[in-house]
N, C-alpha and C positions, 0 to 999 in steps of 0.2 A: 203706619201708613204711608204708601206713594206717595209722593204730592200728585196732584190732579191737571192734567198739562191743561193750559190757557185755553178757554174757549178761544176759536178762531174771531179772528177780523177783520171787517170791511178794511181794506190797506184805503180804500177811497176817501173813505169818512172816520177812518179814524176811532172806530167804537166795535166793540161785537155785535158779532155778525148773531143775529135773530134768528128762532129756529126754522123760522116759514122758509128763510134765505137760503136756508144751509141745505133743507130739504128738495129748494128748485137749483140748485148748482147740478153742474157735469161731473162726473167723477171718472179718472183713469180708472179700469178696470185691473188693469196690469201695477202702477203705480202710485197711485193713490192723489192724483192730482187733482186740483177741482177750476172749473170758469163756469162764469157765468154766463157767456154763451157759449155754444159748440164750435170754436176754429174750424176753418177751413183746411186748416193739415190735419185734423182728428177725424177718426174713421170708427163710422158706424156698423156694426156688426150684431146680430141677432141680439138689439137693443141693450148692447155693452157697448160703450164707448171704449177706446183706447185713443194712446199719444201715439206720433208718429215712431218712436224710440220701440212703445213697446208693440207697436203692430208689424214692426219690424223682426223684432224676436218671433212671431208666430209664423213666419215665411219657411215653408219646407225646406230640407235642405237637400231634399231628391230631386220634387219638381218645382218649387219655387213658390207652390201654390201658402196661400196667407190661409192657413186654418185657427183659431183661437183650439180646437175643442181637442188637436191634436195628442202627441204625446214624444219626449227625451228621448230619443236613444243612440245611445255611447257618446252624448255630449252635442247631438246635432237635434233639431227639431223637426219631426216626422208628421205630413197630415194623417189625417185618417185614411184618403185612397193608399197612401203607400206604405203605411202599416197593414194594413187588412191585407194589402199585393205582397209584403213581407210574411206576415204569419203565412199566410194559402201556400207560398213556393215552400217554406220549410216545414209543413204539416204535410203535404203531397209529393214533394219530391222523393223519391227510388230511395232507398238506402245504398251506399257504393258498393256493398259487397253484393247484395241482388244484382246490380248492373253488370258486375262483372260476370256473376257464375252464369247470367243471361252468353255473356260472349263465349263463356266456356264451353257453355253447353251447344252452341251453335256454331262454333269454329269446331268442336268435336264431330258434327253430325255433319259436316260438309265429306266428313270422311266417305263417307255410305250414302252420296246423294238421290233422293227417291224419287223426285220427279224424273221423265225421262230428257235425256240432252240430247243436244243437236249439235254436230260436229264443226267446226271451226275451222279457219286456216290455219295452219303449222304458224309456229311463232318462228321468226328469221333467224336462223344460230350460226353462228362460228362454225365453221367445220375444222375443228382444232383437235379432233381427238386422235388422229396420228401425229401430230405438231407435238400433240402433249407427251408423247410416250417417246419424241426425240430427244424434247429439251435435256432431259439428264443426259445425254451424249455432245451436247454443247459445251465450249471449249471450256476449261476450270471449273465443270460441274461436280467434280469429284472432291466432298470432304467443304466444301463452298456454301455455306449454311448460313442465313441471313437471321434467322432467332433459333437461337440454340435453346431447347428446354430449358428451365424456366425461366431464363434470364430476361429482364427487360430492357434492350437497346433504346438510348433515346440521340436519335442525331442531334450533332450540333448545330447550332444554330445563331443568326448573325445578329448581334444587339439590336433592339431595335429603339426607337426616338421614348423620352419619355411621356408619359402618360398619367390624366390629371384625374384623380378616382377621390369621390367625394362618398364617405360613410353619412349615411340617415339613418339615428336609430332614434326608433319611436320609445318618446317619454312621458307618454300619457299615462292617465291614473294605474291605469291597469299592470303596469311596468315596476311597480312597487309589492305586488304580491312577492312572498318570500316562497315559493316553493320549484327554485332550479336544487334538483341532487346535483352535488358537489362530489365524488370519486376521494377516499384520502390523499390520490396526490396533489389533488388541486387544492384539498383543506389544508396540505402542510408545504403547498408552495405560497400559500395567503398567509400561514400561521395564526388560522383560525379554523376552530374542532366542530363551528357549526354544518351540521351536515347539507342546509341548503342557503343557498343566496336568493338576491331579489332578483328578479328578471332585470333589469336595469344594469344591476351588478356585475351580472354574467353575461350582458352583450356589452359592458366594456373591457371587462377581460377578453374573452374573445374576441375585439376587437382589436386589441393590443398584442392576442398571440397572431394574430391576422397580418397583421403591419410585420411582425417576425417573420413570420414563413416569406411572408410577400418579401423583404427586404434578399433575402437572400437568392431568389429568382429575378427579380427585377430591381435591384438599389435605385438606380437611377429615377425612379414613380413618384411623385408627391400625391400628398393625401390632405384631405381638410372635412372636419367633421360637423358635422352638424346634429341636434336633439330637433325634436319636432312634436307638438301636438297641438295645440289651436294656434299659436306660435313655434316661431325657428328662433335657435338658438345657435348661431355659430361658432363653437369650440374651438376649433383648429384651420385655420390655413394657413394651405401652403408647404406643407413641413413636410421632411422626408420622413422614410417607413420610418429609420431607427429613431430618428423623435419621436413616432405616435407611439412604437412599442415601447418607449420608456412610460408613458403614461398618460390619460385623458383627463383625468381629474372634474369630471362630469359635476357641474354645477346646478345647472337646470334638475328640480324633482318634479318626478313625477307626477304628471296635476291632470284634470279633464280628459278631453275626446282626443281619439286618434284621427287626424285630417292629417292627411299625403300631401295636400296640395301647398300647405305651408313649406312642408319640405323640400317639396320638388324646384319650386319657384329657389331656395334660399341655393338648389343644388344648382338650377340656370342661370343666378347672378355670380354665381363662386367660378361654371365656365364658362361666362361672358367673354373671357381676355383670349381664349381660344388661342393661347398660346402653346397649348398641349391635345391632343384627344380625347375627349370626357370619355370617361364611364362613372355608373353609379350606381352604390350598394345599397339597397332600402333592407334594414330589418323591421318587423312591424309583428306585433304578439294576436290580431284580431283583422277582426273589417275594418274598417275604416269608416267615418261619418258621412264625407264627403266624394262617396266613390265618381258620380256622376260629371260631380267639375275636375277630379285629379286626370281622368281619363280623357276629359276635353285639354284638357291644360297638356299634356303627355302629346298628344296628338299635333298640337299645335306648332311646341318649344321642341319636344324630343324627336319625333319622326324627323320634320325638316331640316335638323342639326347633325342626326346619324348620332344623339346619343346613347350608349347602351347602358340597358339597364338590368340589375338583376338581384330576386329578391330573395329575403331569407324568410320564410316565415316559423315563428320561434311559438312553437305550439307542436301538438299532436294529432290535428283535425285539419285534414285538405279542406275541409266544406270554409272555414271560417276565410280560409286567402287566395279566395276564386278571381278578388281583383288586383291583389298582388302577380298572382298568375299572368292574369294578364296584361296589364303591363309590362312583367318582363318577357313576355311571349311575342308583343307588337313592334319592342325594341328589337329583338335577336339577344336577349339576354336568358339567363338561366333561371328555376328556382329552384331550391331546394328547402324542405322541412326538416328541423331540428331536434323536433321534440321537446322536451323539458329536462333536457338534462346538461349540464355543462359540456361533457365529452360529445353531445351530438349537434350541440350547438359551433365549438368548432371545428366536427365535420362540413360542417353546412358550410361553414366559411372558408373549407381547406378546399370543395368543389367549385366555389367560387371564385378561388384566388388561381386552381388552376387551368378553368376557362381562361382568365386575364393573363396568365403568364402565356398560354400557349399561341399568343399576334404573333403576327406575320414579322420579317424579317424584311423589312420594306415596304413599300404600297407598289408594288408594279401595274402600270396599267393594261388591265387585257384584254382590251378593246373598246374602240369610241364607240361603237354601236349597240346601242341600250333599248329594248323594247318598250312598249308603249303601256306603262302603268296605270290603272283606271284609279282615278281619284276615291274614295271613298270615307265615308265617317263610321268608327268603331263605336257598338253600343255595347251596355255591359252586359256581362256576362251572364245572360237568363236564358241559357237554349233550351230548358225545358217548361218556358211558359209562352200559349199560344191561345191570347186573347181576341177579340176582335180587331184592334189597332197593331199596326206594323208588322204584318204578316201578309203574304201572299198565299190564295188561296187556289191550285189549279190541278189540272189530271195530270200523271204522269208513268209510263210503263215503265218497267222493273227489267232488268236481266241481271245476272252473275256468271260467273266464269270458274273454271273450275280445270287441272293441270293435271294428265297423268304422265310426265318425262317426255312425252312427244308432242301431243297435241293437245290444243285448246279444245273444251267440252261449252256449250253457250248453255245458259237455260234462262226461260223468258216466263217471263207474268203477266198476266195480263192488264191495264191500265188500271187506274183508281186513284183518286183523288187524296192528294199530302198537302203540309202545308207548312212554307218556310219565313222566317223571319227575313225584313226587308234590305237589316242591315249587321254588317259582318261582326263577331265577335273579336276572332281572334284570325291572325293571316300564320303563314308558312312562306317559304322560299318561295313558290309557286303560286299558291293557291291561297284564297277567303276561304273560313270557317262559318257556316251561317249554321243559328239552331233550326231545325228540321223534324220532322212527323212523321211516319208512313204508317196508317191503322195496320195495316196488312203485316207490317215486322212489327210494332211494338203494340201488340192488340193489349199489352198490360200495363199500359203507359209509361215504359220507359221512353229516354229521349233518343233521337238519332243529330246527326250535322251533317251537313251537305257540304263539299268544297267544289268551288269553282275558281275558273284560272284567274290572277292577279291583273294578266295583258288584256289589251286589248284587242291583239290579233286575230284573225279571225283561223288562222292556222292554230295557235293555241287553244284556241276552243272548239276547234273541230272533236267531231268524236273520235278517230282515232286516238286523240292523246288523252280524252276523259276516257275512254275505255285503255287508255295505258296503265292509268292507275288499278284497276281491278285484276289486270293481267298478270303486274308484278305480282298484287298481294296473291294473285293464285299458285305465281311459283313461287312464292315464298312458304306457302301452306303445303304445298307438295314436299319441296326438304324438311320442313318443320316437320312431319309426319315422320319422314324416314330417321330423320336427326332422334326424335324425342324416342321411338321404336328401337334403334340402336344402343342409344344410352338407358332403356327401361329394360334391356338384355343383360346391361352391365350391373347393373341395379341400382342407376341409379335416377332417384323419383320425380326430378325436379323435370321442366318441358316448356317449350318455347311455340305459343300459341297465337293466330296475325287475329285482328276484327275483320272477318267478313268485308268486302270493299262489293257495293250495288253499283250498275250506274242505272242510270235515270235519263229516259229522254220524254220533256216537256212538252205538252199542246198545247202551249199558252204564250202569249208574246212577251209577256210578263217580268218571265227570268231567264237564264241561258236555258238555250237547247237542250245541251248536254251536259251533264255534272254527276260528280257521285258523290254517294252518301254512305255512312257507315254507321253502326250502334258511337253515342256517345260514351266515351270509355274517361269514368271518373279518373281521379289518384294524381299524385304527385309523378309526373311525367320524368324521364330520365331517358339522357343523352348517349348510347354506347357508342354509337362510333355513326361517320356518315360515308355518304357518296363522295368525299372529296380526300377521305386521307384522315382524318379525326378518329382516335380511340381513344374512350375512356378508359382508364388505369386509377386503380385504388378503390373505393371501401362502398363502392356500387353493387347493391342488391344481385347477387347471379353473374357479376361482369365476365367472369370467363366462361359462365355456358356462354352466354351473348357470343361475346368474342369467336368462340371456338368455331358458333356456328357459319359464319362467314368463310373461316375455313375450310366448313364441312362443305360447302355450297359448292367451294370451287374447286375439289379434291371430288366431289360425286359427280358434279357434271362432266369430267371428265374434261375441264376449265373453257367451257365453252360460258359459264354465267359467275358471275359473282352476288348474294341477295347482300347487300350493305344498307346504309340509313337506318341502323336499327334501332329504334327509340318507343319508346310504351311504360306500362307501369307493372312494379315487379309486386307480386306475393311470393308466400311462403313458400310455394311449393310450383307458380306457374310463375311466366314473365308474359303481360298479354302485350302483344307489339302491335305497332302500325305503321301507315305510310313506311314498307320497304322500300327498295332503288335496285330495281333487276339493273350489272354493270355487263358492257359485253364489248370487243376490242372493234366492233364495226359499229358502234352506238344503234345498235338494232333495236332499244328501247328508250324511245321518245327525250325530249330534252335534257329530263333528268342524270340521262345514260351518259358520262364523257368521256367513255371510251376510254381507252390506251392511259391516259391521263387517270382516270379513277380508278381504273385497274392498279398501275402502278402504285397511286397511292394509298390506296386500301390494303393492296398485300405485303407492299412495303412497310406500311403503319402497326401492322398485324405483331402481336408477340405471341407466341403459342405458350400453352398454362398446361394446368394439370388435364383439362378438360380433352384436349387437342391430342397429348398421351395417350389416354385411357381408350380413345377412340383411333388412336395408330394412323392419326393424319403426320405425313409427309411433312416435314420444316421445308419452307420456301426457299429456296436457294439463290444465290444472286445471279446464277445462268438464266433461272426463268424470268427474272426481273428484266436482266437486258434483253430476251426474245420480246418480252412482250413491247419492251421500248420502239426494239428495230419495229413491231405490225405495226403500231400505232404512228410513228412517221409514216410508213408506207400509204397506211390509210388515208390522211392525210385530214383537212378540215378543221373539225371542232377538234378532235385527237391531238393532231398535228400543234393547232393552236394555244391547248393548255400545255401540251407540253415546253412549247417554245418558254411559253410565263415561265413555266417552273423550273425551268434551263435556266431565262435570264434572272429569277431571283435565286439561285443558288449560289449561281455564280461556276456552273460546273458546268459539263459538257455531256456530263451522264447524268438527268434528269430523274433518275431513278434514286438515284444516292440520296437525294434530298425528300426526304419523306413529309415532313410537317414543316414546310417553308410559308404557307398558307396560314392563316388563325382563322378565326370566325367573322373577323371583321372582312374578310375577302371571302369568304361563302355567299355571301347576298350577292356580291358580285360578279362569282362564278355561276350564282344560281341565274339573274340576268341574262349573261353573256350566251349560255347556255340554251336560255330561253329565244333569244335574239340569231343565234346560229339558227336555231330550228324553226322560225318562221321567215328568214330568210330563204333557205332551201329551199320550204312549200311543199317539201314531199311529205305528206302526214302519213303517207298510207303505210309507210316502210318503220314508224316510229312507233312503240306501244307501249311506253312507258313513260311517267310524269311524276314528279317528286320533288318534296318540298325537305328545307335542310337543316329548319330550326323546330323549337318542342312544339309539336302538339298536340 
């Protein structure tokens, strides 16, 4: 028999305690400590006593409220209210496929509007039809082709300064799961016949491959590696890519829950020296337990220091990575979903590497003027939650534009009640994104998002700028319908669809008078190209199809416009796109229209592929680019400013020859420059487009 424990003693008297004395003592519910009297530091809750340490453990990781009857979720304590909120949200949230099908059906229905349409003033178009016909007669035009099919030419760029890259690898308990498929090639490389690896082993292997690939493009960059869960451990500090590629030897065993905050703190500490520009790559396999704390820390330390964060979701369900997508978007970074295979994880690292290596060749100062940016606080990504708190109820009138190739048609609807969350949860180059709901549009309980200007200037919040977003979408929808029809006639079943965009005029002072809104598009957002010459090359789904659409819009419009800044969610046979930007030589489409500079960069960066050849699109000649360059210099204003910046950065007198001199770090500066130029001109009536460059 086990020895019985000795009876408790009264330390003050040195004798065993009597049964009556034991019953009268106060006992901590958590740890079992006993006190004869209740200390002032203890807490009495629901007739139960808690010592300070045990009471602190009942604090909710989301709202901070103390609730002993809560529960542990992914390593963090959640109160009953937050747990109920999470369960209701997960239970009633529409399926992603259902939301995407609604967008597909609504976008297809716009081809045949049922309601009466009212004519709107025609768009200001560049009268270039005759000029385009004569471009081929320009000097040296014959056989002078920039993008011969299907070769991908990459321009030579100046080697930029070193960059400090911090890899944050999730080492929570779920990372020890052995469910990552390894193909035979990987098994041979590892000398292991096991068809599956643990998640942390796969992360270590792909991080080494990432460093090896990165070494080829940017050998001057340095790396630091951190593993994190409830605490963070620095595995490598300021090593070269070659040293990281040799091996990491992760010493931290997977354990506990996922806490982004500890990893972010470690990254900021490593980047505090500020000897090099900083970039953070965060890999995680699920939801963090400290979403709110991580978001608050990122707003304070990353946005102020312009640290860019890229996220890699190690899994196949995008719903699990809403927080990581938000952190990447707010800092101007990218997000990639890898699936549960080594090959998929390697592709995700490669996509992040291509974004980092496409950095600028130097950092020219584009302009001293800057628009007045709103100071905002971002909330958690809960776009579908519209309770009684943190929302604004008001009435607003809705309208939508359509385009027939020559004029816009305006369709209006009666004012009705709508609701918008008070704080944004995402941002783009020129807009803030809020959760929004309009029962007239979302009768089945689906969600919407409202997009308002990031800037305080009245011109940038005017009706003309807001309507620009909807008009750019209408133009993109028109050319996409022609693009899809031509592909269908050639036996190609894949198609491009644009999310319909509405213009709202609010009737209350609590929100912006004018703003744009559209259905919430769930999924992993892919950036195919920008309005500033960025073009994604590689393994993006339907990439060749989307890149061909930019070329198609240029040729189909007779040189009038280019539909660029294409981003969205790829499905098996469709690509759902949002936030397009129309470019013109005379900047007729708002602050996001970069004029001749955007024209040159987008056309120069385009590389024709199989789809361009199937559609019979003519390759873009250097004579065409030279003519656009001359038109831009003659136009002056913003176009001339950006062209001058391009030439200064490339060191060449022919700005069109340098098609990739600006990287992602400069896109935000160019967005600010375009907005400042637009606001200073004060001529909102002639500008009808606004766009963003980041993943939205």
